[in-house]
C-alpha positions in Angstrom: -35.5 -2.3 22.5 -35.3 -1.0 19.0 -37.9 1.5 17.9 -38.5 3.9 14.9 -38.9 7.6 14.8 -39.9 10.1 12.2 -37.3 12.3 10.5 -38.9 15.3 8.7 -37.4 16.7 5.5 -36.2 20.2 5.5 -36.5 22.6 2.6 -34.9 26.1 2.6 -34.3 25.8 6.2 -37.9 24.9 7.2 -39.3 21.6 8.2 -41.8 20.1 5.7 -44.6 17.7 6.2 -42.6 15.0 4.3 -40.7 12.5 6.3 -38.8 9.2 6.5 -38.2 6.8 9.3 -35.0 6.3 11.3 -34.1 3.1 13.1 -32.9 3.4 16.7 -31.2 0.5 18.5 -29.1 -0.1 21.5 -25.4 -0.5 20.8 -23.0 -2.9 22.7 -21.7 0.0 24.8 -25.2 1.0 25.9 -25.5 4.0 23.6 -28.2 4.4 21.0 -27.3 3.9 17.4 -29.3 5.0 14.5 -29.8 4.4 10.7 -31.9 6.8 8.6 -33.7 6.5 5.3 -36.4 3.9 5.8 -39.7 4.5 3.9 -41.9 2.9 6.6 -41.9 2.6 10.4 -42.1 -1.2 10.2 -38.9 -1.5 8.1 -37.0 0.8 10.4 -38.0 -1.0 13.5 -37.3 -4.4 12.0 -33.8 -3.3 10.9 -33.1 -2.0 14.4 -34.2 -5.3 16.0 -32.0 -7.2 13.6 -29.0 -5.2 14.8 -29.8 -5.9 18.4 -30.2 -9.6 17.7 -26.8 -9.6 16.0 -25.3 -7.9 19.0 -26.7 -10.5 21.4 -25.4 -13.3 19.2 -21.9 -11.7 18.9 -22.0 -11.3 15.1 -22.8 -7.6 14.8 -20.9 -5.3 12.5 -21.1 -1.5 13.0 -22.8 -0.1 9.9 -20.6 3.0 10.3 -17.4 1.0 10.1 -18.6 -1.1 7.2 -19.0 2.3 5.3 -15.3 3.2 5.8 -13.6 4.0 2.5 -11.3 1.2 1.1 -8.4 3.6 0.8 -8.6 4.7 4.4 -8.8 1.1 5.7 -5.9 0.1 3.4 -3.7 2.6 5.2 -4.7 1.2 8.5 -4.2 -2.4 7.3 -0.7 -1.7 5.8 0.4 0.0 8.9 -0.5 -3.2 10.9 1.5 -5.5 8.6 5.1 -6.5 9.1 6.3 -8.1 5.9 9.8 -8.0 4.6 10.7 -4.6 3.2 10.6 -5.5 -0.5 7.2 -7.2 0.0 5.9 -4.0 1.5 7.2 -2.0 -1.5 5.7 -4.4 -4.0 2.3 -4.0 -2.3 2.4 -0.3 -2.4 3.2 -0.5 -6.0 0.2 -2.6 -6.7 -2.0 -0.4 -4.6 -0.8 2.9 -6.1 -0.6 1.9 -9.8 -3.8 -0.2 -10.0 -6.0 -0.7 -7.0 -6.4 2.7 -5.3 -7.2 4.7 -8.4 -10.3 2.6 -8.8 -11.3 1.6 -5.2 -9.9 4.3 -2.9 -13.2 6.0 -2.2 -15.4 2.9 -2.4 -17.1 2.0 0.9 -15.9 -1.4 2.2 -19.5 -2.7 2.2 -20.0 -1.6 -1.4 -17.2 -3.9 -2.9 -18.5 -7.0 -4.6 -17.1 -9.7 -6.8 -19.0 -8.8 -9.9 -17.4 -5.2 -10.0 -13.9 -6.5 -9.0 -13.9 -9.2 -11.7 -14.9 -6.6 -14.3 -12.3 -4.3 -13.2 -9.6 -7.0 -13.3 -10.5 -7.8 -16.9 -10.1 -4.2 -17.8 -6.6 -3.7 -16.3 -5.6 -7.0 -17.8 -5.6 -5.3 -21.2 -2.5 -3.3 -20.2 -1.0 -5.3 -17.3 0.4 -8.8 -17.0 -1.9 -11.6 -15.9 0.3 -12.2 -12.9 -0.1 -8.5 -11.9 -3.8 -8.7 -12.2 -4.0 -11.8 -10.0 -1.6 -10.2 -7.4 -3.9 -7.1 -7.3 -7.1 -9.2 -6.7 -5.3 -11.3 -4.1 -4.1 -8.2 -2.3 -7.6 -6.8 -2.3 -8.9 -10.0 -0.8 -6.2 -10.0 1.9 -7.1 -6.5 2.9 -10.8 -7.4 3.0 -10.0 -10.3 5.2 -8.5 -7.8 7.5 -11.7 -5.9 7.5 -13.6 -9.0 8.4 -11.1 -9.7 11.2 -11.4 -6.1 12.5 -15.2 -6.5 12.4 -15.7 -3.9 9.7 -17.4 -6.5 7.4 -19.3 -9.7 8.1 -17.8 -11.5 5.1 -15.2 -11.0 2.5 -16.9 -10.9 -1.0 -13.7 -11.9 -2.8 -12.8 -14.9 -0.6 -12.5 -18.1 -2.5 -13.4 -16.5 -5.9 -11.4 -17.3 -9.0 -10.7 -14.9 -11.9 -12.1 -16.0 -15.2 -12.2 -14.6 -18.7 -8.8 -12.7 -18.5 -7.4 -11.9 -22.0 -4.4 -13.8 -23.1 -1.1 -12.6 -21.7 0.8 -11.0 -24.5 4.0 -10.4 -22.6 6.8 -12.2 -24.2 8.2 -15.3 -22.3 11.7 -16.6 -22.5 12.2 -20.1 -23.9 14.0 -22.7 -21.9 17.1 -22.1 -24.1 17.0 -18.4 -23.2 16.9 -19.2 -19.4 19.5 -21.9 -19.2 23.1 -21.0 -20.1 25.7 -23.5 -21.2 28.8 -23.7 -18.9 31.0 -22.4 -21.8 28.8 -19.3 -22.1 29.0 -18.5 -18.4 32.8 -18.8 -18.5 33.0 -16.6 -21.6 30.8 -14.0 -19.9 33.0 -14.2 -16.7 36.1 -13.6 -18.9 34.6 -10.5 -20.5 33.7 -9.1 -17.1 37.1 -9.8 -15.5 38.1 -11.6 -12.4 36.3 -9.3 -10.0 32.9 -8.9 -11.6 33.1 -12.2 -13.6 33.3 -14.1 -10.3 29.8 -12.9 -9.5 28.5 -14.7 -12.6 30.4 -17.9 -12.0 29.3 -18.1 -8.4 25.6 -17.7 -9.2 25.8 -20.3 -12.0 27.6 -22.9 -9.8 25.7 -22.2 -6.5 22.3 -20.8 -7.4 22.5 -18.0 -4.9 19.8 -15.3 -5.2 21.0 -11.8 -6.1 20.3 -10.4 -2.6 22.2 -13.3 -1.1 25.1 -12.8 -3.4 25.6 -9.1 -2.7 24.8 -9.4 1.0 27.6 -12.1 1.4 30.1 -11.1 4.1 33.6 -12.4 3.8 33.2 -14.2 7.2 30.5 -16.4 5.6 32.3 -17.0 2.3 34.5 -20.0 2.9 33.3 -22.0 5.9 33.5 -25.8 6.2 30.8 -28.5 6.3 31.8 -31.6 8.4 29.7 -34.7 8.5 30.5 -38.3 9.6 30.7 -40.5 6.6 32.1 -43.9 5.6 34.1 -44.4 8.8 35.6 -40.9 8.5 34.5 -37.3 8.0 33.1 -35.7 4.8 34.2 -32.1 4.5 33.5 -29.4 1.9 33.8 -25.6 1.7 30.5 -23.8 1.9 29.0 -20.3 1.6 26.7 -19.5 4.4 23.5 -17.5 3.9 23.1 -16.0 7.4 19.8 -16.5 9.0 19.8 -12.9 10.4 21.8 -10.8 7.9 22.0 -13.1 4.8 20.3 -10.8 2.2 20.8 -7.3 1.0 17.4 -5.6 0.8 16.9 -2.7 -1.6 13.5 -1.0 -1.6 11.8 2.2 -0.5 10.1 2.8 2.8 7.5 5.4 3.8 8.3 8.0 6.4 5.8 9.4 8.9 4.7 11.9 6.3 4.0 9.1 3.7 7.0 10.1 1.5 9.0 7.3 -0.1 12.6 6.9 1.0 15.1 4.6 -0.6 16.5 1.9 1.8 19.3 -0.5 1.6 20.4 -2.8 4.4 20.9 -6.4 5.5 17.9 -8.4 6.4 17.1 -12.0 7.1 16.8 -14.1 3.9 13.5 -14.8 2.1 12.3 -17.6 4.3 13.7 -20.1 6.9 14.8 -22.5 4.1 16.8 -19.8 2.5 19.2 -19.6 5.5 21.5 -22.4 4.5 25.0 -23.6 3.8 25.7 -23.9 0.0 28.4 -26.5 -0.9 31.1 -25.3 -3.3 32.8 -27.4 -6.0 36.6 -27.3 -5.6 37.4 -24.9 -8.4 35.0 -22.3 -7.1 36.3 -22.6 -3.6 39.8 -21.9 -5.0 38.6 -18.9 -7.0 36.9 -17.4 -4.0 40.0 -18.0 -1.7 42.2 -16.3 -4.3 39.7 -13.4 -4.6 39.5 -12.8 -0.9 43.2 -12.9 -0.5 43.4 -9.7 -2.6 40.1 -8.2 -1.8 40.2 -5.4 0.7 36.5 -5.0 1.4 34.1 -6.4 4.0 31.6 -7.9 1.5 32.7 -10.4 -1.2 30.7 -9.2 -4.2 30.6 -5.4 -4.4 31.7 -2.6 -6.7 35.5 -2.1 -6.9 35.2 0.7 -4.3 33.5 -1.7 -1.9 30.0 -0.3 -2.2 26.9 -2.5 -2.4 25.6 -2.9 -6.0 22.3 -1.2 -7.0 20.5 -3.7 -9.3 20.3 -1.0 -12.0 24.0 -0.4 -11.9 24.8 -4.1 -12.2 22.3 -4.3 -15.1 24.6 -1.7 -16.9 27.5 -3.9 -16.3 26.1 -7.3 -17.4 24.1 -6.1 -20.5 26.9 -5.4 -23.0 28.8 -8.5 -21.8 25.8 -10.8 -22.5 24.2 -8.9 -25.4 27.3 -7.8 -27.2 28.5 -4.3 -28.1 30.1 -2.3 -30.8 33.7 -1.2 -30.7 34.2 1.9 -28.7 36.9 4.5 -29.4 38.9 6.0 -26.5 37.4 9.1 -24.9 38.3 11.5 -22.2 39.6 9.3 -19.3 38.2 6.2 -21.0 40.2 3.5 -22.7 39.1 1.9 -26.1 36.8 -1.0 -25.8 36.8 -3.9 -28.4 33.7 -5.1 -30.0 31.9 -8.1 -28.4 29.8 -10.5 -30.2 26.5 -11.5 -28.5 26.9 -14.4 -26.0 23.4 -14.8 -24.6 21.1 -11.8 -25.3 18.9 -11.0 -22.4 20.7 -13.1 -19.8 20.0 -12.0 -16.3 21.3 -13.1 -12.8 17.9 -14.7 -12.3 18.4 -16.8 -15.4 21.8 -17.9 -13.9 19.8 -19.2 -10.9 17.5 -21.0 -13.3 20.7 -22.3 -15.0 22.1 -23.8 -11.7 18.9 -25.7 -10.8 18.7 -27.0 -14.4 22.3 -28.2 -14.2 21.4 -30.0 -10.9 18.6 -31.8 -12.6 20.8 -32.6 -15.6 23.5 -34.3 -13.5 21.2 -36.2 -11.3 21.4 -34.4 -8.0 19.1 -35.9 -5.4 15.9 -33.7 -5.3 16.0 -33.3 -1.5 19.6 -31.9 -1.8 18.8 -29.8 -4.9 15.9 -28.1 -3.0 18.1 -27.5 0.0 20.9 -25.9 -2.0 18.5 -23.6 -3.9 16.8 -22.4 -0.6 13.5 -24.1 -1.4 11.2 -26.2 0.7 10.9 -29.8 -0.4 7.2 -30.5 -1.0 5.0 -32.9 0.8 5.6 -35.4 3.6 8.9 -36.4 1.9 10.2 -33.0 2.9 10.0 -34.3 6.5 11.4 -37.8 6.0 14.2 -37.2 3.4 17.5 -35.7 4.2 20.7 -35.0 2.3 23.5 -37.3 3.0 27.3 -36.9 2.4 27.2 -39.2 -0.5 24.6 -37.0 -2.2 26.7 -34.0 -1.6 29.9 -35.6 -2.9 28.0 -36.6 -6.1 26.7 -33.1 -6.6 30.1 -31.4 -6.2 31.8 -34.0 -8.4 29.3 -33.4 -11.2 29.4 -29.6 -10.9 33.2 -29.7 -11.0 33.0 -31.9 -14.1 30.7 -29.4 -15.8 33.4 -26.7 -15.2 36.3 -28.9 -16.3 34.5 -30.1 -19.5 33.6 -26.5 -20.4 37.3 -25.4 -19.9 38.4 -28.1 -22.2 35.9 -27.3 -24.8 37.1 -23.7 -24.8 40.7 -24.7 -24.7 41.4 -22.6 -21.7 43.8 -23.2 -18.8 42.2 -20.4 -16.6 39.2 -18.3 -16.9 41.0 -15.0 -16.7 44.1 -14.4 -18.7 47.3 -12.9 -17.3 
């Protein structure tokens, strides 16, 4: 049974006549727990009895655990998670840049919505709104873990919605800046040449993610889809995003000492819908077949030496081709470079993925097939009942082929690459 005891204050090493009360209560393991600092005996005893009642009812949270520092529990929580590598990296970036500088030393039990919302409004002055929301959502997930671990009774952030954030001043691309015309894609591909230009064409006409593109093994580049159709068999070439090794991951990991180490390697794709076969229009299948006949490397889209691309290095390649450049004189071991007029300033590989999905909508691709080819989950109950058919696939491929042929006619070209 809980009881209260006096705790005399000490001054200069000597016990004084002043005292407070300490609650004593029986813990679940039979040992005695204590909580000091009560002004009266009644309050101390009442608090101890509340703890014992909570223990009997199975809802007790150890006060010592609830006072654990948020930063220390975050380390524990992160160690218990098993997300994809890049997800883990993104979480650490949010924690180190924004969350831990403010909350590292805060006891779990001291965190409340009022303070978190005020802090969120403050960092929103310098960070994007999406970053602010990610930070608060990550904090809430961590506090959910504290509840599950019985460090807290409730998560004070659960179900709360941020309000009053300042307007997001980050510039946003217009639709025109995110959707390229087929002619622009082909012009960009010609500038980059047949090796690197094929990267651009493939993304625009398939919608592959960057990590799926650079992680594509030649064994998965030109497979065949076969489906019964109209008394015969529908066939088309496909690129397969392998369910086990279909994406190249590029991120940093932490070693046992907490130091960051760069990591690159093949991993499963983003989710189960991302593991898929992407149908290829005839012209692209022919380009890939020709490329692989001369390409000596294991992976289809790499540097000329066969190494996996770093995103930053590819950025250096695509920027002048899309943004334009001034004429460059020959230098030591460097040939002259002609001037390039801007084609589509700011264009990224992600924009080309936007481009592909927009083209699918433009040419009337059945939504269930469009979602499948992009590696997205079709929403709602219709995602269970609707399935892509060979006729849908044939229509999509014919329309994508038509986009290519019309662009080539508009440009007056016989082939993308000269010579």
